[in-house]
C-alpha positions in Angstrom: -23.0 -56.4 -60.8 -20.8 -53.6 -59.3 -22.6 -50.3 -58.8 -21.1 -47.3 -60.4 -19.1 -45.0 -58.0 -20.9 -41.7 -57.2 -19.5 -38.5 -55.8 -21.4 -39.0 -52.5 -19.4 -42.2 -52.0 -16.1 -40.3 -51.7 -15.1 -39.5 -48.1 -14.2 -35.9 -47.6 -13.0 -34.4 -44.2 -15.7 -32.8 -42.1 -16.1 -29.1 -42.5 -15.5 -28.6 -38.8 -12.1 -30.2 -39.1 -10.9 -28.0 -41.9 -9.2 -24.9 -40.3 -10.4 -21.6 -41.6 -8.0 -19.1 -43.3 -7.8 -16.9 -40.2 -7.2 -19.9 -38.0 -4.3 -21.0 -40.3 -2.8 -17.5 -40.1 -3.1 -17.4 -36.3 -1.3 -20.8 -36.1 1.5 -19.6 -38.3 1.9 -16.4 -36.3 2.1 -18.3 -33.1 4.8 -20.5 -34.5 6.7 -17.5 -35.7 6.5 -16.0 -32.2 7.7 -19.2 -30.6 10.1 -19.2 -27.7 13.0 -20.4 -29.8 12.5 -17.6 -32.3 12.2 -15.0 -29.6 15.5 -16.1 -27.9 17.2 -16.3 -31.3 16.0 -12.8 -32.2 17.2 -11.4 -28.9 20.6 -12.9 -29.4 20.9 -11.5 -32.9 19.9 -8.0 -31.7 22.4 -8.2 -28.8 25.2 -8.3 -31.4 24.0 -4.9 -32.6 23.8 -3.5 -29.1 27.3 -4.5 -28.2 28.6 -3.0 -31.5 27.0 0.3 -30.6 28.8 0.2 -27.2 32.1 -0.4 -29.0 31.5 2.3 -31.6 30.8 5.0 -28.9 33.0 3.5 -26.1 30.1 4.2 -23.6 28.5 1.9 -20.9 25.2 0.1 -21.7 22.2 1.0 -19.5 19.0 -1.1 -19.7 15.7 0.6 -19.8 13.8 -1.9 -17.8 12.3 -4.3 -18.1 12.8 -5.0 -21.8 16.4 -3.6 -22.2 18.1 -6.1 -19.9 17.4 -9.0 -22.4 19.6 -7.4 -25.1 22.6 -6.7 -22.9 25.0 -9.5 -21.8 25.1 -9.6 -18.0 28.8 -8.8 -17.9 28.3 -5.6 -20.0 25.3 -4.2 -18.2 26.3 -1.0 -16.3 23.0 -0.1 -14.8 19.2 0.3 -15.2 16.7 3.1 -15.7 12.9 3.1 -15.9 11.6 5.4 -18.6 8.0 4.5 -19.5 6.7 4.7 -23.0 3.3 5.8 -21.7 4.9 9.0 -20.5 5.7 9.8 -24.1 2.3 9.0 -25.7 0.7 11.7 -27.8 -0.9 14.3 -25.5 0.1 12.3 -22.4 3.7 13.7 -22.1 5.0 13.5 -18.6 8.1 13.9 -16.4 7.8 11.1 -13.8 8.2 12.3 -10.2 8.2 8.7 -9.1 11.0 7.5 -11.4 13.5 10.3 -11.4 16.3 8.1 -12.8 18.9 10.4 -11.3 21.2 7.5 -10.9 22.0 7.8 -14.6 23.8 11.0 -13.9 26.4 9.2 -11.9 27.3 7.0 -14.8 27.3 9.9 -17.2 29.6 12.0 -15.0 32.0 9.1 -14.6 32.0 7.7 -18.2 31.2 10.9 -20.2 27.9 9.6 -21.4 25.7 6.5 -21.6 23.8 4.2 -24.0 20.2 3.5 -23.0 18.9 0.3 -24.6 15.3 -0.5 -25.3 13.1 -2.0 -28.0 9.6 -1.9 -29.5 7.3 -4.3 -31.2 6.3 -4.3 -34.9 4.9 -1.0 -36.2 7.4 1.5 -34.9 11.0 2.2 -35.6 11.7 3.2 -31.9 9.7 3.1 -28.6 8.1 6.3 -27.3 10.3 6.0 -24.2 13.4 6.7 -26.3 11.9 9.2 -28.8 10.0 11.3 -26.2 10.2 10.3 -22.6 14.0 10.5 -22.3 14.3 13.7 -24.3 11.7 15.3 -21.9 13.8 14.1 -18.9 17.0 15.5 -20.5 15.4 18.9 -21.0 14.1 19.1 -17.4 17.4 18.1 -15.9 19.3 20.6 -18.1 17.0 23.5 -17.0 17.2 22.5 -13.4 21.0 22.5 -13.5 21.9 25.2 -16.0 18.8 27.4 -15.8 16.3 28.0 -18.6 18.8 29.2 -21.2 17.6 28.8 -24.7 20.3 26.3 -25.9 20.8 24.2 -22.7 17.1 23.9 -22.0 16.1 23.1 -25.6 14.0 19.9 -26.2 15.7 17.6 -28.7 13.6 14.9 -30.4 14.2 12.7 -33.5 12.7 14.6 -36.4 11.9 11.4 -38.4 9.6 10.2 -35.6 8.3 13.3 -33.8 6.7 16.1 -35.9 7.4 19.8 -35.3 3.8 20.4 -34.0 4.2 17.7 -31.4 7.6 18.9 -30.4 6.3 22.5 -29.8 3.5 21.1 -27.7 5.9 19.0 -25.7 8.3 21.9 -25.1 5.5 24.0 -23.9 5.1 21.7 -20.9 8.7 21.6 -19.9 8.4 24.7 -17.6 5.6 23.0 -15.7 7.5 19.8 -15.4 10.5 21.7 -14.0 8.3 23.5 -11.5 6.9 20.1 -10.2 10.4 18.7 -10.1 11.7 21.5 -7.9 8.7 21.8 -5.6 7.9 18.2 -5.0 11.2 16.4 -5.3 13.3 19.2 -3.9 16.5 18.1 -5.7 19.8 19.3 -4.3 20.9 21.4 -7.2 24.6 21.9 -6.1 25.0 18.1 -6.1 23.6 17.9 -9.6 25.8 20.7 -10.8 28.9 18.9 -9.4 28.0 15.9 -11.6 27.1 17.7 -14.8 29.6 20.3 -16.1 27.8 20.4 -19.5 24.2 19.7 -20.6 22.7 16.3 -21.7 21.8 15.7 -25.3 20.0 12.6 -26.7 21.3 10.9 -29.8 19.2 8.1 -31.5 20.6 4.9 -33.0 18.7 2.1 -34.7 19.9 -0.8 -36.8 19.4 1.4 -39.9 21.8 4.0 -38.5 25.5 4.3 -39.6 27.9 3.8 -36.7 31.0 6.0 -36.3 34.3 4.2 -37.3 35.9 5.5 -34.1 34.5 6.7 -30.8 33.6 10.4 -31.2 34.4 13.1 -28.8 31.6 15.3 -27.4 33.0 18.6 -26.0 29.8 20.6 -25.6 27.5 18.1 -24.1 27.1 14.6 -22.6 25.7 12.2 -25.1 22.8 10.0 -24.1 22.7 7.5 -26.9 19.2 6.0 -27.2 19.7 2.6 -28.9 16.7 0.8 -30.3 17.9 -2.9 -30.2 15.5 -4.5 -32.7 15.3 -3.7 -36.4 12.0 -2.6 -37.9 10.0 -5.3 -39.6 8.1 -4.4 -42.7 4.9 -6.4 -42.9 4.2 -9.5 -40.9 6.7 -11.5 -38.9 5.9 -14.6 -41.0 8.0 -13.0 -43.8 11.0 -12.5 -41.6 12.2 -16.1 -41.5 11.7 -16.4 -37.7 12.9 -12.9 -36.7 10.7 -11.2 -34.1 10.9 -7.4 -33.6 10.9 -6.5 -29.9 11.1 -10.1 -29.0 11.8 -9.4 -25.3 8.7 -7.3 -24.8 6.1 -8.5 -22.3 8.3 -11.4 -21.3 5.8 -12.6 -18.6 3.6 -13.9 -21.4 6.2 -16.1 -23.1 9.3 -16.6 -20.9 8.0 -19.4 -18.5 9.8 -17.7 -15.6 13.1 -17.2 -17.5 15.0 -14.0 -16.5 17.7 -12.1 -18.4 20.5 -13.2 -16.1 19.3 -16.8 -16.3 19.1 -16.6 -20.1 22.6 -15.2 -20.6 24.0 -17.8 -18.2 22.5 -20.6 -20.2 22.2 -19.0 -23.7 23.8 -21.9 -25.7 21.8 -24.6 -23.9 18.5 -22.7 -24.6 19.2 -22.0 -28.2 20.0 -25.6 -28.9 16.8 -26.9 -27.2 13.8 -27.8 -29.2 10.6 -25.8 -28.9 8.8 -28.8 -27.3 11.5 -29.3 -24.6 12.2 -25.6 -23.9 9.5 -25.1 -21.2 10.7 -28.1 -19.2 14.3 -27.1 -19.5 13.5 -23.5 -18.3 11.4 -24.9 -15.5 14.4 -26.9 -14.3 16.8 -24.0 -14.6 14.5 -21.8 -12.6 14.1 -24.4 -9.9 17.9 -25.0 -9.7 18.7 -21.3 -9.7 20.0 -20.1 -6.3 18.5 -16.9 -5.3 20.9 -13.9 -5.1 22.5 -13.1 -1.8 20.4 -10.4 -0.2 22.1 -7.0 -0.5 20.6 -4.2 1.5 20.1 -0.9 -0.2 20.8 2.2 1.8 18.0 4.8 1.1 19.7 8.1 0.6 19.9 10.8 1.9 19.3 8.9 5.1 22.3 7.2 6.7 20.6 4.4 8.5 17.5 3.1 6.6 17.9 0.0 4.5 15.7 -2.2 2.3 16.4 -5.9 1.4 14.9 -9.2 0.6 14.5 -11.4 3.7 16.6 -14.4 2.6 20.3 -14.3 3.5 20.3 -11.2 5.7 22.7 -10.9 8.6 20.7 -9.7 11.6 23.9 -8.6 13.4 24.5 -5.9 10.9 21.4 -3.9 12.1 20.0 -2.4 15.3 16.4 -3.0 14.3 14.7 -5.2 11.7 11.1 -4.9 10.4 9.8 -8.1 8.6 6.9 -8.0 6.2 6.3 -11.8 6.0 3.4 -14.2 6.7 5.4 -15.7 9.6 8.5 -14.2 11.4 11.8 -15.5 10.0 13.6 -14.5 13.1 11.9 -17.3 15.1 12.5 -18.1 18.7 14.7 -21.0 17.6 17.0 -18.8 15.7 17.1 -16.4 18.6 18.2 -19.1 20.9 20.7 -20.4 18.4 22.3 -17.1 17.8 21.4 -14.6 20.4 24.3 -12.3 19.5 23.1 -12.1 15.9 19.5 -11.2 16.7 18.7 -7.4 17.0 17.3 -6.2 20.2 14.5 -4.4 18.3 12.4 -6.5 16.0 9.0 -5.9 14.5 7.0 -8.5 12.6 4.3 -7.2 10.3 2.2 -10.2 9.4 1.7 -9.6 5.7 0.6 -12.2 3.2 2.4 -12.8 -0.1 1.1 -11.7 -3.5 -1.8 -9.4 -4.0 -3.1 -10.1 -0.4 0.1 -8.6 1.0 -0.9 -5.0 0.1 -4.3 -5.6 1.7 -2.9 -6.9 5.0 -0.3 -4.2 5.0 -3.0 -1.7 5.9 -3.8 -3.5 9.1 -0.1 -3.8 10.0 1.3 -0.3 9.4 -0.4 1.1 12.5 2.2 -0.8 14.5 5.0 1.4 13.1 4.7 4.6 15.2 5.1 2.7 18.5 8.0 0.7 17.2 9.8 3.8 15.9 9.2 5.5 19.2 11.0 2.6 20.9 14.1 3.4 18.9 14.3 7.0 20.1 17.0 6.2 22.7 19.3 4.9 19.9 21.6 7.3 18.1 21.0 6.8 14.3 20.0 3.2 14.6 20.5 1.0 11.5 17.0 0.0 10.5 16.4 -2.8 7.9 13.0 -3.3 6.3 12.7 -6.6 4.5 10.0 -8.6 2.6 10.2 -11.8 0.4 11.0 -9.9 -2.8 12.7 -6.8 -1.2 10.8 -4.7 -3.8 7.2 -4.2 -2.7 6.0 -4.5 0.8 9.3 -3.5 2.3 9.4 -0.4 0.1 5.9 0.6 1.3 7.0 0.3 4.9 10.2 2.2 4.3 8.2 4.9 2.6 5.9 5.2 5.7 9.0 5.4 7.9 10.4 8.2 5.8 7.2 10.1 5.9 6.7 9.7 9.6 10.3 10.0 10.9 12.7 11.6 8.4 13.2 15.4 7.8 14.0 16.9 4.4 17.7 16.0 4.9 16.9 12.4 5.7 17.7 12.7 9.4 15.7 10.5 11.7 16.0 11.8 15.3 13.2 9.8 16.9 10.5 12.5 16.5 7.4 11.5 14.6 5.4 14.0 12.6 1.6 13.5 12.8 0.8 16.6 10.7 1.9 17.9 7.4 1.9 14.6 5.5 0.8 15.5 1.9 0.7 13.7 -1.4 3.7 15.8 -2.5 5.7 14.7 0.6 4.9 11.1 -0.2 6.1 11.5 -3.8 9.3 13.2 -2.6 10.1 10.4 -0.1 9.3 7.8 -2.7 11.7 9.4 -5.1 14.5 8.9 -2.5 13.8 5.2 -2.6 13.6 4.8 -6.4 16.7 7.0 -6.9 18.7 4.8 -4.4 17.7 1.7 -6.3 15.6 1.8 -9.4 14.5 -1.8 -8.9 12.6 -0.9 -5.8 9.2 -0.6 -7.4 6.2 -1.0 -5.1 2.8 -2.0 -6.6 0.0 0.5 -6.9 -1.9 -1.4 -4.2 1.0 -1.1 -1.7 1.2 2.7 -2.3 -2.5 3.0 -1.8 -2.2 1.2 1.5 0.5 3.5 2.7 -1.4 6.6 1.6 -4.6 5.4 3.4 -2.8 4.8 6.7 -0.7 8.0 6.6 -3.7 10.2 5.8 -5.9 8.4 8.4 -3.2 9.2 10.9 -3.3 13.0 10.3 -5.0 13.7 13.6 -3.2 11.2 15.7 -2.0 13.0 18.8 0.7 11.6 21.1 -1.7 12.2 24.1 -4.5 9.6 24.8 -7.5 9.7 22.5 -9.8 10.4 25.4 -8.6 12.5 28.3 -9.8 14.7 31.1 -8.0 18.0 31.6 -6.8 18.5 35.1 -7.0 21.8 36.9 -4.0 24.1 36.4 -3.5 24.2 40.2 -3.8 20.8 41.8 -6.4 20.7 44.5 -6.4 17.4 46.6 -10.0 18.1 47.4 -11.0 18.2 43.7 -9.7 15.0 42.1 -9.5 14.8 38.3 -12.5 13.5 36.4 -12.1 9.8 35.6 -13.1 8.2 32.3 -16.6 7.0 31.8 -17.3 3.4 30.7 -17.9 4.4 27.0 -14.7 6.5 27.1 -12.7 3.6 28.4 -14.0 1.2 25.7 -13.4 3.8 23.0 -9.8 4.2 24.2 -9.1 0.4 24.4 -10.5 0.0 20.8 -7.7 2.1 19.5 -5.0 -0.1 18.0 -1.7 1.9 18.0 0.4 -1.3 17.6 -1.7 -4.4 18.1 -4.6 -5.1 15.8 -7.6 -7.1 16.8 -8.1 -10.6 15.5 -11.7 -11.5 14.9 -13.9 -14.5 14.0 -17.3 -13.9 12.5 -20.1 -16.5 12.1 -22.8 -15.7 9.5 -26.0 -17.8 9.7 -28.6 -17.1 7.0 -32.1 -18.5 6.7 -32.4 -17.4 3.1 -30.4 -19.1 0.3 -29.7 -15.8 -1.4 -27.4 -14.7 1.5 -24.4 -16.9 2.2 -23.6 -18.6 5.5 -20.1 -19.2 6.6 -17.2 -18.1 8.8 -14.9 -15.0 8.5 -11.5 -14.8 10.1 -9.1 -11.8 9.9 -7.7 -8.7 11.6 -9.2 -5.3 12.3 -7.7 -2.0 13.3 -9.0 1.2 14.8 -6.9 4.2 13.8 -7.6 7.9 14.6 -9.0 10.0 11.8 -10.4 13.5 11.4 -13.1 14.1 14.1 -16.8 14.3 13.7 -19.1 17.2 14.3 -18.4 19.1 17.5 -14.9 17.7 17.6 -16.1 14.2 18.5 -13.1 11.8 18.6 -13.2 9.4 15.6 -11.6 6.0 14.9 -11.5 4.5 11.4 -12.4 0.8 11.6 -10.8 -1.3 8.9 -10.9 -5.1 8.6 -9.3 -7.6 6.3 -10.3 -11.2 6.3 -11.1 -14.4 4.5 -14.7 -15.6 4.1 -15.1 -19.4 4.0 -18.5 -20.4 2.8 -20.4 -23.5 3.9 -19.4 -25.2 0.7 -15.7 -24.6 1.3 -15.2 -21.7 -1.2 -13.0 -18.9 0.1 -12.6 -15.3 -0.9 -11.2 -12.1 0.7 -13.4 -9.5 2.4 -12.8 -6.0 3.7 -15.0 -3.3 5.2 -14.6 0.1 7.0 -16.7 2.0 9.4 -16.1 5.1 11.6 -16.6 5.0 15.3 -17.4 8.3 17.1 -17.4 9.0 20.8 -20.2 11.5 21.0 -21.9 13.5 23.8 -25.6 13.9 24.4 -28.6 11.7 24.0 -27.9 10.4 20.5 -29.9 10.6 17.3 -31.7 7.4 17.8 -32.9 8.1 21.4 -36.2 10.1 21.3 -36.8 9.5 25.0 -35.9 11.9 27.8 -33.2 10.8 30.2 -35.8 9.8 32.8 -38.2 8.0 30.5 -38.6 4.3 31.3 -36.8 1.9 29.0 -39.9 0.2 27.6 -38.1 -1.0 24.5 -35.4 -2.9 26.4 -35.4 -6.5 25.1 -34.0 -9.6 26.6 -34.6 -11.3 29.9 -37.8 -9.7 31.5 -36.1 -9.9 34.9 -33.4 -7.5 33.7 -36.0 -4.8 32.7 -36.6 -1.9 35.0 -38.0 1.5 35.2 -35.3 3.8 36.4 -36.1 7.3 37.6 -32.4 8.3 37.4 -30.5 9.0 34.2 -30.4 6.0 31.9 -26.6 5.6 32.1 -25.9 3.4 35.1 -22.6 5.1 35.9 -22.7 8.8 34.8 -19.4 10.6 35.2 -19.4 13.1 38.1 -20.2 16.6 37.2 -20.6 15.7 33.6 -23.2 17.8 31.8 -24.2 15.0 29.4 -23.5 11.4 28.7 -20.8 9.9 26.4 -21.9 7.2 23.9 -20.4 5.4 20.9 -21.9 5.6 17.4 -21.0 3.6 14.4 -21.1 5.4 11.0 -20.8 4.2 7.5 -17.5 5.1 5.8 -17.9 7.5 2.9 -15.8 5.9 0.2 -16.6 8.6 -2.4 -15.3 11.3 -0.1 -12.2 9.3 0.7 -11.4 8.8 -3.0 -11.9 12.4 -4.0 -10.8 14.0 -0.7 -7.2 15.2 -0.6 -5.4 15.7 2.6 -5.9 19.4 2.1 -9.6 18.8 2.6 -8.8 16.6 5.5 -6.8 19.3 7.2 -9.6 21.7 6.5 -12.1 19.5 8.2 -9.7 19.1 11.1 -9.2 22.8 11.5 -12.9 23.6 11.3 -13.8 20.9 13.7 -11.6 22.6 16.3 -13.2 26.0 15.9 -14.2 27.8 19.2 -17.5 26.9 20.8 -19.2 30.1 19.6 -18.9 28.9 16.0 -22.4 27.7 15.2 -21.5 25.4 12.3 -18.5 23.1 12.9 -17.7 20.9 9.9 -17.6 17.1 10.2 -15.0 14.9 8.5 -16.5 14.3 5.0 -15.4 10.6 5.2 -17.9 10.0 8.0 -21.1 8.8 6.5 -24.6 8.3 7.8 -25.2 6.7 11.2 -25.5 2.9 11.1 -26.2 2.2 14.8 -25.8 3.9 18.2 -24.8 2.1 21.3 -27.3 2.5 24.2 -26.7 2.3 27.9 -23.9 -0.1 29.1 -24.8 -2.3 32.0 -23.3 -5.3 33.8 -24.5 -8.7 32.7 -27.2 -10.1 35.1 -27.7 -6.7 36.7 -30.6 -4.2 36.1 -29.7 -1.1 34.1 -30.5 1.1 37.2 -27.9 -0.6 39.3 -25.0 1.8 40.1 -22.7 -0.3 42.3 -20.2 -3.0 41.9 -19.7 -5.8 44.4 -16.3 -6.4 45.8 -17.2 -9.9 46.5 -17.2 -11.0 42.9 -15.5 -9.3 39.9 -17.8 -8.3 37.0 -18.3 -10.8 34.1 -18.9 -8.6 31.1 -20.9 -5.5 30.0 -23.9 -5.5 27.7 -25.4 -2.9 25.4 -28.0 -2.7 22.6 -28.6 -0.2 19.8 -30.7 2.8 20.6 -32.8 2.3 17.5 -33.0 -0.2 14.7 -31.3 0.7 11.4 -33.6 0.5 8.3 -31.9 -0.5 5.1 -34.4 -0.5 2.3 -37.0 -2.9 3.7 -34.7 -4.8 6.1 -34.2 -3.9 9.8 -30.8 -4.3 11.6 -30.6 -4.8 15.3 -27.2 -4.6 17.1 -26.0 -5.8 20.5 -22.6 -5.8 22.2 -20.7 -7.6 24.9 -17.5 -6.2 26.4 -15.2 -8.1 28.7 -14.4 -6.6 32.1 -10.9 -5.9 30.9 -12.2 -3.5 28.3 -13.2 -1.1 31.2 -10.4 -1.9 33.6 -12.2 -4.4 35.7 -10.1 -7.5 35.0 -10.5 -10.6 37.0 -8.2 -10.8 40.0 -8.6 -7.1 40.7 -9.8 -5.9 44.1 -13.1 -4.8 42.6 -13.4 -1.9 45.0 -14.8 1.3 43.6 -16.5 4.4 44.8 -20.0 3.5 43.7 -20.1 5.7 40.6 -19.3 3.1 38.0 -19.2 5.8 35.3 -16.1 7.3 36.7 -13.9 4.5 38.0 -16.1 1.5 38.4 -14.4 -1.5 39.9 -10.9 0.0 39.8 -10.6 0.8 43.4 -7.2 2.3 43.5 -7.7 4.1 40.2 -5.3 1.8 38.3 -6.6 0.7 34.9 -6.4 -3.1 34.8 -7.3 -4.3 31.3 -7.4 -7.9 32.3 -8.7 -10.3 29.6 -9.6 -8.0 26.7 -12.3 -9.1 24.2 -15.6 -7.9 22.9 -18.4 -9.1 20.7 -21.0 -7.5 18.4 -24.1 -9.2 17.0 -26.1 -7.9 14.1 -29.6 -9.4 13.2 -31.0 -8.5 9.9 -34.7 -9.2 9.3 -36.7 -8.4 6.2 -38.0 -9.6 2.8 -34.4 -9.8 1.3 -32.3 -10.6 4.4 -32.8 -12.9 7.3 -29.5 -13.6 9.0 -27.4 -13.1 12.2 -23.8 -12.1 12.3 -21.8 -12.7 15.5 -18.2 -11.3 15.6 -15.8 -11.8 18.5 -12.6 -9.6 18.7 -9.5 -10.5 20.7 -6.4 -8.4 21.1 -3.5 -9.9 19.2 
């Protein structure tokens, strides 16, 4: 007999397979914001934009990056960069980085302009159009026409900006004008020649009525601020596929599609299904031929250009600076077209992507020497290029402007080591962005340029370590020669060639990784330490490869000082036996002379090198005003009892003890002419205690580091501290390398780190 059917016998879908109400809404919203709907909405809004251009008979200017999507490529007359964040409530700002003065050229020629932008659901117009551009108009008007009541008035859309906010914004215009004049130093006569009447913003949305015929504006230049998208009331799902502000944040939905590529293939893309669209776009992007590189002249200079690397003609320039992983002007290309290769070429080995800004810090110190090599040329045409032509090359060009260009943009071969301020950098950056608004370096690139320029504040064209000669030359009183520590300190300096290094980390404890680090390191002059001790900022960038194959970037900074005296870590007198000396017992001795094997003649005390931690907090908060203050105070006369040390110099890490030749007792003071020296050795004066772990350091320096390279005569006068092994007094660097070994022992660390440096 058949059993009756019960409710439990009926099969229902599992609860987990039934989408929730919120999940269903999210799915519907994603389908509404599909790629096809976005492109269709952009196309629809573009019809409105072109109708505005016809109604006012004015050129269309895209407020990047959104505005370009709504303007057909053939009708786009230019670009500007007004940020909505500069118009947010209480955050009103006149950008000193994006002056957008190129808009004045269009306005002067065409009698006005239409600036196109859009905004997403929730607003009728973006803050860039309702506040940022009006602030810009008011500042430019006051700069050109003075602070007259009518010309300098701030105009805002009353339906969007309340009277209270308008009054607050207008109260800041005078401050914005002051910054514009003092930092950017605009050439007012040139601006007055372009503008014979003030600027005035006019707002247009899809809800506005357009004039039946192009109006005439006799009293002002109209800046028509056109919001491309119509305002959506409620959710997009009720708009039958229309997306307000569809072009916004295109990186998240465009799959690499760009406005020019969209307009060139609009019909194909609109007729492609949602499923096939990503693959079609991928093919279009892959087949697209990159634009021919066009060099941008950075005004007011007459000889500095920025460009992408591809397609450049080297014969058009006297000097080329490449910011690429590998040089594009290879030896093969030089042999193939010697006449096309510039005589002056500098390759800055910079990685692509985010790593590029990091490696730029290690490469920028090459610039001063290269620029100095161009001094013999009269206004040489200099091209700076990188893969995009918009990031690293802009950073290098900015450094060149700060180092070599005066206020009129003239580069006469003289480099300025002092007077580089944040305002100066902003001024020179405004030259670049005004010359081409698309030249927009990343924040990391600008930080790299700032760090290198400020670290160079105390760079002197004379050697870092020098000995003053008597005013009247006396052949019986030869000038004091450099001691061994002074020579090493001088060779460490990297004016144009960074060091390459390889570091091996071997850890006993599993909590500390083992592996290998490779990278580059630079030593650049910085503000001196106490008593005016010369200082070098050590900065390294590298890649750490763990034993398991994982890789990640590393960077670190220290400050090296060349100090005078016994050192903080040496509590012995100069004649006390070196009982703490470790290593081969045969190498230990009990000297009765000063501990330095080669003291400089007539020197009152010994030179030695100390390594300090880098004070990041001071570096982040310290402006170059503070740096200059530290520099000035460190150069106070000897009677000043309290010279100030560079605040970026932190606590002592380790101090280098007596340098001695390998295989020779520390008391030995002679060099053999029969065999050239191998290398020099040193240990730290005292161990460094970090929490409960002890650090021990030791160094090896090649003979080339102190001018005793192989193949030299190896003569000398017996006082190795002055001119050991250099016989004729000529500094022979020979094979230049050095090593440092750190051993950490304690409850939390048990590892050794061996790093070998070789000059690139």
